[in-house]
C-alpha positions as CSV (number, residue, x, y, z in Angstrom):
1,M,-51.0,-55.9,70.1
2,K,-53.0,-53.0,71.2
3,H,-54.3,-53.0,74.8
4,Y,-57.5,-51.7,75.3
5,F,-57.9,-49.3,78.0
6,L,-61.4,-50.7,79.0
7,L,-59.8,-54.3,79.9
8,L,-57.2,-52.1,82.2
9,C,-60.3,-50.8,83.8
10,L,-61.9,-54.2,84.4
11,V,-58.7,-55.4,86.1
12,L,-57.9,-52.4,88.1
13,T,-59.6,-51.2,90.8
14,S,-58.0,-47.7,91.0
15,F,-60.0,-46.7,88.3
16,S,-63.3,-45.1,89.1
17,Y,-66.2,-45.2,86.5
18,A,-69.7,-43.9,86.4
19,Q,-72.3,-46.2,85.7
20,E,-74.8,-43.8,83.7
21,N,-75.2,-45.1,80.4
22,D,-72.4,-47.4,81.0
23,I,-69.4,-44.9,80.3
24,L,-66.5,-45.3,81.7
25,I,-64.7,-41.9,83.2
26,L,-60.6,-41.5,83.4
27,T,-60.2,-38.9,85.9
28,F,-57.3,-36.4,85.7
29,E,-55.9,-37.5,88.6
30,E,-56.1,-41.3,88.1
31,Y,-54.6,-40.5,84.4
32,L,-51.4,-38.6,85.5
33,G,-50.6,-41.4,88.2
34,Y,-50.3,-44.0,85.6
35,V,-48.2,-41.1,83.5
36,K,-45.8,-40.8,86.5
37,Q,-46.1,-44.5,87.3
38,F,-45.2,-46.0,84.1
39,H,-44.4,-43.9,81.2
40,P,-40.9,-45.0,79.7
41,I,-39.5,-41.3,79.9
42,A,-41.0,-41.2,83.9
43,K,-38.9,-44.4,84.3
44,Q,-36.1,-43.1,82.4
45,A,-36.4,-40.1,84.8
46,N,-35.7,-42.5,87.3
47,L,-32.6,-43.7,85.9
48,K,-31.2,-40.3,86.4
49,L,-30.9,-41.2,90.2
50,E,-29.1,-44.5,89.8
51,E,-26.7,-42.9,87.5
52,G,-25.8,-40.4,90.2
53,E,-25.4,-43.6,92.8
54,A,-23.6,-45.3,90.5
55,N,-21.0,-42.7,89.8
56,L,-20.9,-42.2,93.8
57,I,-19.9,-45.8,94.3
58,K,-17.4,-45.7,91.6
59,A,-16.0,-42.6,93.7
60,R,-15.9,-44.4,96.6
61,G,-13.9,-47.1,94.8
62,G,-10.8,-44.9,95.2
63,F,-10.7,-45.5,99.0
64,D,-10.8,-49.5,98.6
65,P,-8.0,-51.3,100.0
66,K,-5.9,-52.9,97.6
67,L,-4.1,-56.1,97.1
68,E,-1.2,-56.2,94.9
69,V,1.0,-59.3,94.0
70,D,3.6,-59.1,91.4
71,Y,5.8,-62.4,90.5
72,S,8.5,-63.3,87.9
73,R,10.9,-65.7,87.2
74,K,13.6,-66.4,85.0
75,D,15.2,-70.1,84.2
76,F,17.7,-70.4,81.8
77,D,20.1,-72.8,80.8
78,R,19.1,-74.8,83.3
79,K,20.1,-71.9,86.0
80,D,17.5,-70.6,88.3
81,Y,18.3,-66.7,87.2
82,Y,15.8,-65.2,89.8
83,N,12.3,-65.9,91.4
84,L,10.9,-62.5,92.6
85,F,7.8,-62.5,94.7
86,N,6.3,-59.3,96.0
87,A,2.9,-58.6,97.9
88,T,1.3,-55.6,99.3
89,F,-1.8,-54.7,101.2
90,K,-2.9,-50.9,100.6
91,V,-5.2,-48.9,102.8
92,P,-5.9,-45.5,101.3
93,T,-7.4,-43.0,103.8
94,W,-9.3,-39.8,103.2
95,Y,-6.5,-37.1,104.2
96,G,-4.1,-38.4,101.4
97,I,-2.0,-40.9,103.9
98,D,-1.8,-44.2,102.4
99,F,-1.2,-47.2,104.6
100,K,1.0,-50.1,103.3
101,A,2.2,-53.9,104.6
102,N,4.5,-55.6,102.4
103,F,6.0,-58.9,102.1
104,E,9.2,-59.5,99.5
105,E,10.5,-63.0,98.8
106,N,13.4,-63.2,96.2
107,T,15.7,-66.2,95.5
108,G,17.8,-66.9,92.1
109,L,21.4,-67.0,91.4
110,F,21.8,-63.6,89.6
111,L,19.4,-61.2,92.0
112,N,20.0,-57.7,91.8
113,P,22.0,-57.1,95.4
114,Q,19.3,-54.7,96.4
115,N,16.4,-57.4,96.0
116,D,18.8,-59.4,98.3
117,V,16.2,-60.9,101.4
118,P,16.6,-63.4,104.4
119,N,15.5,-66.5,103.5
120,N,12.0,-66.4,105.1
121,G,11.6,-63.5,103.3
122,L,11.2,-59.8,104.4
123,F,8.5,-57.8,105.9
124,S,7.5,-54.2,105.8
125,A,4.6,-51.7,107.4
126,G,4.3,-48.2,106.7
127,V,2.9,-44.9,105.4
128,S,3.2,-42.6,102.4
129,A,1.6,-39.1,102.2
130,S,1.9,-36.0,100.2
131,L,2.9,-33.0,101.8
132,G,2.3,-30.6,98.9
133,Q,0.2,-31.2,96.0
134,G,-2.5,-33.8,97.7
135,L,-2.1,-32.7,101.1
136,F,-5.4,-30.3,101.4
137,I,-6.9,-32.2,98.6
138,N,-6.4,-35.0,95.7
139,E,-7.6,-36.9,93.0
140,R,-9.5,-39.3,95.2
141,R,-11.0,-36.7,97.4
142,A,-12.2,-34.5,94.8
143,T,-13.8,-37.3,92.5
144,L,-15.7,-38.3,95.9
145,K,-16.7,-35.2,96.9
146,K,-17.8,-34.1,93.1
147,A,-19.7,-37.4,93.2
148,K,-22.0,-36.2,95.5
149,F,-22.6,-33.0,94.1
150,F,-23.6,-35.0,90.6
151,R,-26.2,-37.1,92.7
152,E,-28.0,-34.2,93.8
153,Q,-27.8,-32.9,90.3
154,T,-29.2,-36.1,89.1
155,K,-32.2,-35.8,91.5
156,A,-33.0,-32.6,90.5
157,E,-32.8,-33.6,86.8
158,R,-35.0,-36.4,87.1
159,D,-37.7,-34.2,88.9
160,L,-37.5,-31.9,86.0
161,L,-37.9,-34.8,83.4
162,A,-40.9,-36.3,85.8
163,N,-42.6,-32.5,85.9
164,E,-41.9,-32.3,81.8
165,I,-43.9,-35.4,81.0
166,I,-46.5,-34.5,83.5
167,Y,-46.8,-31.1,81.8
168,K,-46.8,-32.6,78.5
169,A,-49.8,-35.3,79.4
170,S,-51.8,-32.7,81.1
171,L,-51.8,-30.9,77.5
172,A,-53.1,-33.9,75.8
173,Y,-55.8,-34.7,78.6
174,F,-57.1,-30.9,78.2
175,N,-57.2,-31.2,74.1
176,W,-59.0,-34.6,74.8
177,L,-61.4,-32.8,76.8
178,Q,-61.9,-29.7,74.9
179,A,-62.9,-32.1,71.5
180,Y,-64.9,-34.2,74.2
181,N,-67.2,-31.0,75.1
182,E,-67.1,-30.2,71.1
183,T,-68.6,-33.4,70.3
184,E,-71.3,-33.6,73.0
185,M,-72.3,-29.8,71.9
186,F,-72.7,-30.4,68.6
187,K,-74.6,-33.7,69.3
188,R,-77.1,-31.5,71.2
189,F,-77.6,-29.0,68.7
190,L,-77.8,-31.9,66.0
191,T,-80.7,-33.3,67.9
192,N,-82.2,-29.8,68.2
193,A,-81.9,-29.2,64.7
194,T,-83.7,-32.5,63.7
195,K,-86.5,-31.7,66.1
196,R,-86.7,-28.3,64.2
197,Y,-86.9,-30.1,61.1
198,K,-89.8,-32.4,62.0
199,G,-91.6,-29.2,63.2
200,V,-91.4,-27.2,60.3
201,R,-91.8,-30.4,58.1
202,E,-95.4,-30.9,59.7
203,A,-96.1,-27.4,59.6
204,V,-95.3,-27.7,55.6
205,L,-97.7,-30.1,55.1
206,A,-100.2,-28.5,57.3
207,G,-100.2,-25.5,54.7
208,D,-98.8,-23.3,57.7
209,K,-95.2,-23.1,56.3
210,A,-93.5,-22.4,53.1
211,G,-91.7,-25.3,51.6
212,I,-88.6,-23.3,51.7
213,D,-88.7,-23.3,55.2
214,S,-88.3,-27.2,55.3
215,L,-85.4,-27.1,53.0
216,E,-83.6,-24.5,55.0
217,A,-84.1,-27.1,58.2
218,N,-83.1,-29.8,56.5
219,I,-79.6,-28.1,55.5
220,N,-79.2,-26.9,58.9
221,I,-79.2,-30.7,59.8
222,N,-76.6,-31.8,57.4
223,N,-74.6,-28.8,58.7
224,R,-74.7,-29.6,62.2
225,A,-74.2,-33.5,61.0
226,L,-71.0,-32.4,59.3
227,A,-69.6,-30.4,62.1
228,L,-70.5,-33.5,64.3
229,E,-68.3,-35.7,62.3
230,Q,-65.5,-33.0,62.0
231,S,-65.4,-32.9,66.0
232,K,-65.8,-36.6,66.2
233,V,-62.2,-36.8,64.1
234,K,-61.0,-34.3,66.4
235,L,-61.6,-36.2,69.4
236,I,-60.2,-39.7,68.0
237,K,-57.1,-37.7,67.3
238,N,-57.1,-36.5,70.8
239,T,-58.1,-39.8,72.5
240,L,-54.8,-41.3,70.7
241,M,-52.4,-38.4,71.8
242,V,-53.6,-39.1,75.3
243,S,-53.4,-43.0,74.8
244,N,-49.4,-41.9,73.7
245,F,-49.1,-41.4,77.8
246,L,-50.8,-44.5,78.8
247,W,-48.6,-47.6,79.6
248,L,-48.4,-50.7,81.7
249,D,-45.4,-52.1,83.6
250,N,-43.1,-53.7,81.1
251,A,-43.5,-51.1,79.0
252,I,-47.0,-52.3,77.3
253,P,-48.9,-49.4,75.6
254,L,-52.6,-48.6,76.1
255,E,-55.3,-47.5,73.8
256,I,-58.3,-45.5,75.1
257,N,-61.5,-47.6,74.7
258,P,-64.5,-45.1,72.9
259,D,-66.3,-45.7,75.6
260,V,-63.9,-44.1,78.2
261,N,-64.5,-39.9,78.4
262,P,-62.5,-37.4,80.1
263,E,-63.5,-36.0,83.5
264,L,-65.3,-32.7,83.3
265,L,-62.7,-30.6,85.3
266,D,-62.9,-27.7,87.3
267,E,-60.0,-25.1,88.6
268,E,-60.4,-26.6,92.2
269,Q,-59.7,-29.9,91.3
270,L,-56.8,-29.1,88.6
271,D,-55.4,-26.9,91.7
272,S,-55.7,-30.3,93.8
273,V,-54.4,-32.3,91.1
274,L,-51.4,-30.2,90.1
275,K,-50.5,-29.1,93.6
276,L,-50.9,-25.2,92.7
277,E,-52.2,-24.2,96.2
278,E,-48.1,-24.6,96.8
279,I,-47.6,-21.2,94.4
280,L,-48.2,-18.8,97.6
281,N,-45.1,-20.5,98.8
282,F,-43.1,-20.6,96.0
283,N,-39.2,-20.1,96.7
284,V,-37.6,-20.1,93.3
285,E,-34.1,-21.0,94.9
286,T,-35.8,-24.5,95.7
287,H,-36.4,-25.0,91.6
288,P,-34.6,-28.2,90.5
289,K,-33.2,-26.0,87.8
290,L,-31.7,-24.1,90.3
291,K,-30.6,-26.7,92.4
292,A,-29.0,-28.4,89.3
293,L,-27.1,-25.5,88.6
294,D,-25.8,-25.1,92.4
295,S,-24.9,-28.7,92.3
296,K,-22.7,-28.0,89.1
297,I,-21.1,-25.2,90.4
298,S,-20.4,-26.9,93.6
299,G,-18.6,-29.6,91.7
300,L,-16.9,-27.2,89.5
301,T,-15.6,-25.3,92.6
302,I,-14.0,-28.6,93.8
303,D,-11.9,-28.7,90.5
304,E,-10.8,-25.3,91.1
305,K,-9.5,-26.4,94.4
306,L,-8.0,-29.4,93.0
307,K,-6.4,-26.7,90.2
308,A,-5.0,-24.5,92.6
309,N,-3.9,-27.4,94.8
310,K,-1.5,-28.0,91.6
311,L,0.5,-24.6,92.1
312,L,2.2,-26.5,95.5
313,P,5.0,-28.2,94.9
314,K,4.9,-32.2,94.6
315,I,6.4,-33.5,98.0
316,D,5.7,-37.5,98.2
317,V,7.1,-39.2,101.5
318,Q,7.4,-42.5,102.7
319,Y,8.5,-44.5,105.7
320,N,8.5,-48.4,105.8
321,F,9.7,-50.2,109.0
322,I,10.8,-53.5,108.0
323,T,11.9,-56.7,109.6
324,E,12.2,-60.5,109.0
325,D,9.7,-61.3,112.1
326,P,6.0,-61.8,110.8
327,D,5.1,-60.4,114.2
328,I,6.0,-56.9,113.2
329,S,4.6,-55.4,116.3
330,N,7.1,-57.2,118.6
331,S,10.0,-56.7,116.3
332,F,9.8,-53.0,115.4
333,N,13.5,-51.3,115.5
334,T,13.9,-47.9,114.2
335,T,17.1,-49.0,112.9
336,N,15.6,-50.7,109.9
337,Y,13.6,-48.9,107.9
338,K,13.2,-48.0,103.9
339,A,12.3,-44.1,103.3
340,G,11.9,-42.2,100.3
341,L,11.5,-38.5,99.2
342,N,10.2,-37.4,95.7
343,F,10.2,-33.8,94.9
344,S,8.9,-32.0,91.7
345,F,8.3,-28.6,90.9
346,P,7.6,-26.8,87.4
347,L,9.5,-23.5,87.4
348,F,6.9,-21.4,85.6
349,L,3.6,-23.0,86.5
350,R,2.1,-22.1,83.4
351,K,0.2,-25.0,82.7
352,E,-1.3,-25.0,86.4
353,R,-2.1,-21.4,86.4
354,G,-3.8,-22.1,83.0
355,D,-5.7,-24.8,84.4
356,L,-6.7,-22.7,87.2
357,K,-7.8,-19.7,85.3
358,L,-10.3,-21.6,82.9
359,A,-12.0,-23.3,86.2
360,K,-12.4,-20.0,87.5
361,L,-14.2,-19.0,84.1
362,K,-16.3,-22.0,84.0
363,I,-18.1,-21.2,87.7
364,E,-18.2,-17.7,86.5
365,N,-20.3,-18.8,83.6
366,Y,-22.3,-21.2,85.3
367,K,-22.7,-18.3,88.2
368,F,-24.2,-15.8,85.5
369,K,-26.2,-18.7,84.1
370,R,-28.0,-19.2,87.3
371,S,-28.6,-15.7,88.3
372,S,-30.2,-15.2,84.6
373,T,-32.1,-18.5,85.0
374,S,-33.3,-17.3,88.6
375,L,-34.7,-13.8,87.0
376,S,-36.2,-15.9,84.2
377,L,-38.3,-18.3,86.5
378,N,-39.3,-15.7,88.8
379,N,-40.5,-13.2,85.6
380,K,-42.5,-16.5,83.9
381,V,-44.3,-17.3,86.8
382,E,-45.3,-13.7,87.7
383,G,-46.6,-13.6,83.6
384,L,-48.5,-16.9,84.0
385,K,-49.9,-15.6,87.0
386,R,-51.7,-12.4,85.4
387,E,-52.1,-14.2,82.4
388,L,-54.6,-16.7,84.4
389,E,-56.2,-13.7,85.7
390,S,-57.0,-12.4,82.5
391,Y,-58.2,-15.7,81.5
392,V,-60.8,-15.4,84.4
393,T,-61.8,-12.3,83.4
394,Q,-62.2,-13.3,79.8
395,N,-64.2,-17.1,80.8
396,Q,-66.8,-14.6,82.8
397,I,-67.2,-12.3,79.7
398,I,-67.6,-15.0,77.2
399,A,-70.0,-16.9,79.5
400,E,-72.5,-13.8,79.7
401,V,-72.0,-13.8,75.9
402,V,-73.3,-17.4,75.5
403,K,-75.9,-16.6,78.1
404,D,-77.4,-14.0,75.7
405,Y,-76.9,-15.9,73.2
406,E,-79.1,-18.8,74.3
407,T,-81.5,-16.0,75.3
408,L,-81.4,-14.5,72.1
409,L,-82.3,-17.9,70.3
410,A,-85.0,-18.8,72.7
411,A,-86.9,-15.9,72.2
412,E,-86.5,-16.3,68.2
413,E,-87.8,-19.8,68.5
414,R,-90.6,-18.5,70.8
415,K,-91.3,-16.0,67.8
416,F,-91.2,-18.6,65.2
417,S,-94.0,-20.4,67.1
418,F,-96.1,-17.6,66.7
419,G,-95.3,-17.1,63.1
420,E,-93.5,-14.2,63.8
421,S,-90.1,-15.0,62.6
422,S,-88.3,-17.6,60.4
423,V,-86.3,-20.5,60.3
424,F,-83.4,-18.4,58.6
425,L,-83.0,-16.1,61.8
426,I,-83.2,-19.0,64.1
427,N,-80.5,-20.8,62.4
428,Y,-78.7,-17.4,62.4
429,R,-78.8,-17.0,66.1
430,E,-77.9,-20.8,66.9
431,S,-74.9,-20.3,64.7
432,S,-73.8,-17.4,66.6
433,L,-74.6,-19.4,69.8
434,I,-72.2,-22.0,68.3
435,D,-69.7,-19.7,67.6
436,A,-69.8,-18.4,71.4
437,Q,-69.8,-21.7,72.9
438,L,-66.7,-22.8,70.7
439,K,-65.0,-19.7,71.8
440,Q,-66.1,-20.5,75.5
441,L,-64.6,-23.9,75.1
442,K,-61.2,-22.7,73.5
443,L,-60.9,-20.0,76.5
444,N,-61.7,-22.8,79.1
445,N,-58.9,-25.0,77.5
446,K,-56.4,-22.2,77.2
447,F,-57.1,-21.4,81.0
448,F,-56.1,-25.0,81.8
449,E,-53.0,-25.0,79.2
450,T,-51.9,-21.9,81.6
451,K,-52.6,-24.0,84.7
452,A,-50.4,-26.9,83.1
453,K,-47.7,-24.3,82.2
454,L,-47.4,-22.9,85.7
455,F,-47.2,-26.2,86.9
456,N,-44.5,-26.6,84.9
457,S,-42.7,-23.4,85.7
458,L,-42.9,-24.1,89.2
459,G,-40.7,-27.2,88.7
460,T,-43.3,-28.9,90.8
461,V,-42.8,-32.9,91.5
462,L,-45.8,-34.8,92.2
463,N,-45.1,-37.6,94.6
C-alpha cells in the first residue's frame, strides 16, 4: 500500500507548509532529515557500527574466564575399570600469563599410575606463560587490538555510507526543483500566449489584424501547451525519484502527494543545510576515507607484529602447586608441584619469514593507497571549488541574458500594440526568452549539483 506524503504532513508537525493556495512545501532540510533518519541504507549504515561493536565483544571473549570439566568412566564385566574426573578454572590475562585452579579425582581398579590421587582428590593452582612466542604479543591480544581498530574503521565506513545517501537524495531533490520551476515557467508562458491570442482574435474580428495572425497565435498556444505537458511528465518522474528516498520507520515507503512542492533554494540555505561553511576548515586527514584506511593500516600493523613474533622460539612453561587440602593458601609446600616446559623452533623459518614479508607488503600497499586517496581528495575538492566559481560567473551572465530577452520581448509587444510588429516576431522573441530561462534553470541545477558533489567529497556527516 502506498502512503501519501500529504497524510504524513497532517500527522507530523515537523513539516512546514504554506497556506497560500493550499500548497504544501517540503523543505530541503526537512527532506534530508527524513532521509538520514528513516532511509533503509541510512539504517544499514548504522549496522556497520553494530558490526564493529559485536566484533569487539567477540575479541574480548578471548579473555573470558573458562570452566572446564572432563569426566570419563569405564565399566566392563561388572568391574569398575576407572572413573576419571577433572575440573579446571582458567583465567587468561592480557600479558599472556594464564592462572589456573584444578581439582582431580580418580578411582577404579585399572587406573594409570600417574592418575593415582588421594581419596579426597587432588587440588592444584598455578600459572602458565609463554617466554618466546606470545611474550610480547599473542593471538588473543592481537585479535582484541585489531577489533578496536576495526570498530574505528566501521565508524568511518558508516559515515561514508550516510554521506553517499544524502548526496544521492540531494541530487534527486535538485532535479525535482528544476522540473517544478520549468513547469511553473511554461504555465506562465501558456497564460501569456492565451491572453495574446484573445487580443489578436478580437483585433482580427474588428478588422485591425489579418486572420493569419490569429492562426499563428493559436499555434503558439498549442506549442506552449505541449511544452507544459512534457514538463509535467518530467515533474512526475522526478517527484517519484524523490519519493524513493522518503520512508517512515519500519520500512514504510512514502509517496509525495501532487500538492507538495519543493522549496525554492538559494545558495545560503544550501550551504547551511549541507554544512558547506566548514570547507574553510577542511582537513583531508579527518576525511572518513582516510580514517578507514588508517584503521585498516593499524590493524595490518598488528598482524605484522604477530608475524614477527612467530620468528621467536616457542617456549611455554607452567608451574602448579598441588595439595590434597582444599584450603590451598594454608597448605602451600614447594616440594609438592607439577611443572612443565615445551620448546619448539623451526630451523629455517621459511613459512614465518614468508608470512612476515607478505604482511609488510600488504601494509605498503595500503600506505600507497592512502597517499593516492589523500591527493585525489584534495584535488577533487579544489577542482569543485573552481567549478563553483565558474558557475557563479555563468549564472550572472545568463541572468543578464534573460533580462535582455525580457526587455526585447516587452519592446516587441509594445511595438505590436502600435501595429509596428507581428505575432511572428513576438513568438520569436518569446522562444528565445524561454530558451534562455531553461538554460538558467539548468545552470542553477548544475550549480546545486556541484555543491552536493563538494559535500560528498568533503565526507561531511550531517548530525
